[in-house]
N, C-alpha and C positions, 0 to 999 in steps of 0.2 A: 782223538778224532776216529769217526769211521771210516771205511772205503772211499767213501763218494767225498769227503771233506780230504782226504788224503790226495785223492784226484784232482781234485780243484786245487790244490795249493801246489801240487808239482806243475798243472797248467799254468797257474798266474806265474810261479817264479819262470818257467819258461820264457813267458811274456817279457816279463820285467827284464831277462838276462838277453833278449833278444837283440840288443846293441852290440854288447859285448862278441855275441856270435859272429854278426856282420862285421865286426872288425877283426875278429881273426881271419875269415876268409879275404878281406880286402887286403890287408896288410901281407898276408901270405903272397897273394897275388902279386903285390908292389914289388914284394922282396924278390920274388924270382923264385920262391920255394917249388912250386908244381914243375916248372919248367928246366930248374937243375935235377930235380928226381927224375924225370923225364929219362936222362941216361943212365943213370942207375942208383938202386938203393945206395943210402949213406949212412954214416954214423952222425950224429948229432954235432961233433966236434969238426968233422970234415967239412960238413953243411955250413956251419957258421962261418968258418974262414973263407969258404968261397962267395959267402954272402956278404961277408964285411959287417958280421953282426957279433954279437957277445955270445959266449957259450950259453950263460945263465939265460938269457933271454930266448936264444935260437931255441933251448931245449924246452922251454915253458910253451910257446908257442907252438913245436911241434906235438907236443904231447896234447895239447887242445885240438889240434888238428886230429890226432887221432881218436881223440874224444868223439869229435863230431863226425867220424867215418870219412873223413877227407885224405887220412895219411894211416899205412898201418904199420907193423912192427915185425921184423922176421921171427922165427921159430923161436929163436935164440934167449928171445927178451920173456923175462919172468913177469907179469903183471898181478895185482890183486883189485878184486871188484871192492868200490866202495858204495854205499847207499846213495840214492837217488837218481831221477831219471829227467832226461830232458827233451822238448820238443817231439815227444811220442817215442822216443827210442828207448826201449828196454833193457839195454846191456848194462847201465848204469856209469857212475864216471870211471875210469880208469886211473888208478894211482900210481907213483913212479916206483921203477924198479933199481937195482943196486948194480944192474948187469947192463951195460948199454948196449943196443940192438942198432940195426940199420933201418930206418924210415925209408919207406915206398909210398909212391900213389897208389890210392885205391882206383877201382875201375873208374868210379865216379869222377874223380881228378884228374884221372888220363884224359878221358873224354870230353870234359868239359872246360877245364880249368888249365891246360898248358895251350902256347899261343898257336901251336901249330895243327892242332889236331880239327877235321873236318867238322865238327860239332862246337868248336871253341867258343867258351861263354867267357873267358878273358877279359875280353876289353870291354865286355858291358860292368863286368863285377869292378873295373878299374874306373869306368865312367861314374857308376852309382856311389863309389866312394868321395866322390869329387862335388860335383854340382848340387846334386839330390840331397848327400847324405848334411852337408853345411844348413841345406833349406830347412831340411825337417827338423832342426833344432829350433825352430820358429813356428812349429805346426800351431802351439797355443794362439800366437799372435794372429796367424791365418785363419782359424776359426773364429776368432774375434771380431777379425776385420773383413773376412770375406774376400781376401784376395791373395793374390802372390806376395811372396816375400824377398823378391830382389833385390829392391832399395836397401833392406835393413840388411840383409844378407852381404851383399854385395856392392851396394851402393850405386847398383843400376837403375834405371827409373823401370819403373814397374807396367809400363804401358808399351815397351818394348820386349818382345817375349824371348827374342834370343840373344838380347844383350849381354846377359849374365852365362851364356853356353857360349857364344863367340868373343868374350870380355880377353882371351887369349889365345893365341896360336895353338898351344898344347890343349886347351880346354876343348876348343873347336874339331881338334884333330880326334879328340878322345869322345866326343859326341857322335863320330861319325863312325867310328872305329865299332862303337857300341850299337847302332843300326844295322850294320853289317854282321854282327853278332847274332840279332833278331832274326835277320833274313837267312842267314845261314842256316839256321834251325828250322824256321817256318816258313821260307818265302815259296819253296815250291809247293807245299800243299795249301796255302793261300791263293796259288796262281790256276793249281789244276782243281781246285774246289767246281770249276765252272770249264766249260770249253770255251776258252778265248779266241781259237785260232777262228773264229767266225768276225774278228775285228781286224782287218789288216794294219791297220795304224792305232799305236798305243801310247799315249802320252802319260809318263806318270809325274804328277805335280806335287813339288817338292820332295822329289824324290832323291834330295842330296846329291852322294858323288856316285848314284846310279848302282848300289846294292841288288836293290828289287829288283831294277831294271835288268841288271846282268841275269838273273834267274830268270825274268820274263823272255828275253831273247832266247836265251838256252831252251826254255820249255816250247818256245813258238817262233821255232826258225824262219819263217815265211811272213811273220810279221815285222813292221816296221816300229821300232821302239826307241824313244827319246824321254830325255829327261828335260823338266824345268825346273829352275831354282834359282835363288837369287843371286848376283853375280859374287857376293862375299862368301859365297859356300863353295861355288865352284871354280874361283879364282885358283888356277894350281894344280886343280884334280885332273887327273888321267883320264883321259877318254877310254872307257871301257869298250870291250871289243862288242861290235855290232849294236852300239846302242850310240845315241847322238845326243849331245848336252847341249841345251839352250838357257839363255839367262835370260831372267824376268821376273817379274812382281805378278802372281797370278791374281792380285786382287786389283791391280790397275792397268796392266800392260796387255795388249794384244795376244789373245791366247791362238795357238796353232790348232789347225782345224785337226781333228781327229774321231776316230771312231769309238775308241773308248780312251778315258781318261782313268788314271789308278791314283785314287788318294788314300795312303796308306799310312795309318796314324797322323793325319793333317786336321781332319774335322774337329778331334777332341781337344784341341788346343784353342778353338774358339768359341764364341757365345754364338747363341742361336743365329742372331740379326747377321753376322759375317757368314756362318755357314749356308745361311739361304742365298745371301749376295752372291759367294762363291758359286753355290750351285747352280744358279740362274744363268751366270756368265759360262759355265761348262755346257749348259743346254744348248744356250745360243750358238756356242763355238763346234756342237757335234755335228758330225755327219748325219745324212737320215737312217734312221733307225740304230743310233749309237747310245752308248751308255758311259755310265761310270761304275767301278768296282772300289766299293769302300773296305779297306782292311781296317778292322778296330778291336778291340778287347772284346770278343764274343766268345766266352768259355763254354764249354761244356755246361748245361743246366743244372745237374745234377753233382757236379765235380765240386766237392765242397773247398778242396785246396784252393782251385782254380776261383771260385768265387770269393774267398778271402782275398786272393790276390788281385782283384778286380776293386775290393774295396780301399785294398792300398794305393792303387792306381788312382782310382779316384782323389784320397785326400793329397796324391804327390799332383794332380792335375792342377788342386787348389791351389797347393803352392809353389806352383812353375809355370801355370799357362793363366788364360783369361775363360778358359774351357772346361769341359769337364766329361768323364765318360758317360755314356749313354747307353740304356738298353736299344737293341733292335727295332723297337715300335717308333721310338724318337726320330732315329735316324729315317724311318719310313714316314714319317710325318713332313721331315724337313724334306726329303726327296720328291715326295708328291707335292708340296707347295711349288717345287720348282718346275715341276712338268715330268717327272719320273713316274710313270703311271704304274710300273710292275716293278717287283723288287722279290727278289728271292736269297733266302740267308743260307749260309753254310757253315756250323760251328764245327769246331775240332770234335772228332771222334771220342765221344765218352769214356774210353779206354787210353788216351794220350793225355801229354801233360802240356798239350799245345793250349795256348792262352788266346790267340787271335784268328779270327774269324774272318769271313768275306762275306759282303753283302753285292749282288749286283741287280742294278737299277737301269733299266732301259725306257726310251721314250714310248717306245710300241711293247707288243708282247715278244716273248723269247725270240732268237734269230733260229732260224733251222739248222 
């Protein structure tokens, strides 16, 4: 084979093995590998004992993590390089050594995969390992049928979008912790894409337990911030500091008066007709000159990795919801039909790994 064919084969193998990589990542988070190694580097035998796992399985999992650059080994370990590349990494697969060394978190794992890090995404990994992972096993059915796969995967009604997510208390908690992980990374950036201080009363619709609302209240301390979500979502939830929690169905119940409604990853769950109905309700509940801030997947237009992620999210919407990912122009049309005449878009910087952008739409021109 020539060089082009070799590159194509390597890329194909990386795609085919992608589910294995995901399981290494998810399993390591579930077992507590990264949290345990956050205390100090450890030999495989010591780590296996602390995790309550077999030494054979632990060592193989740790070696896979080293190959994926999630873990490293100290300098006393001797390694040999073997042929092959994975997912664009040119270092190659790493072979086993006869002299056991100590495993440690890489900077990436320490930053994103330990529980208490300010940028931790561990809870998102734990959520993805549950409901989404099981649904993706039914992608073929979703493509053939054109609808979500809750009934096939979990035996829950396909027309109740949150029945599977809320099928058990631990699953509901995992979902909301995953949302917190998302806004921990991207919340401040999307909320400062525009100056929202001109909107004194802000309501986060479908804001869960207030993860994004907390960020909003911190960034705009003079604004009154509230969350409106279903009673099942907010039952037992601690009240966030400086955020009011309201229960209600935003499709049916009376909406609070506000200057700005936040819709963060809400409209993508629903078909166009439902989105238009909700936006019209928001338009009627807004104070004069008010608006809505849509936070959706608007990746940098030239970032290939972000575009790939957007395509995967679009398939995930097919598997999990009645909605879809939309381009900014499609959201602009929905907004215009509901009476929001002016809309401004802010994408993540091209140099960032951000996926979510903000679309600020008002009933009149921008506020001074």
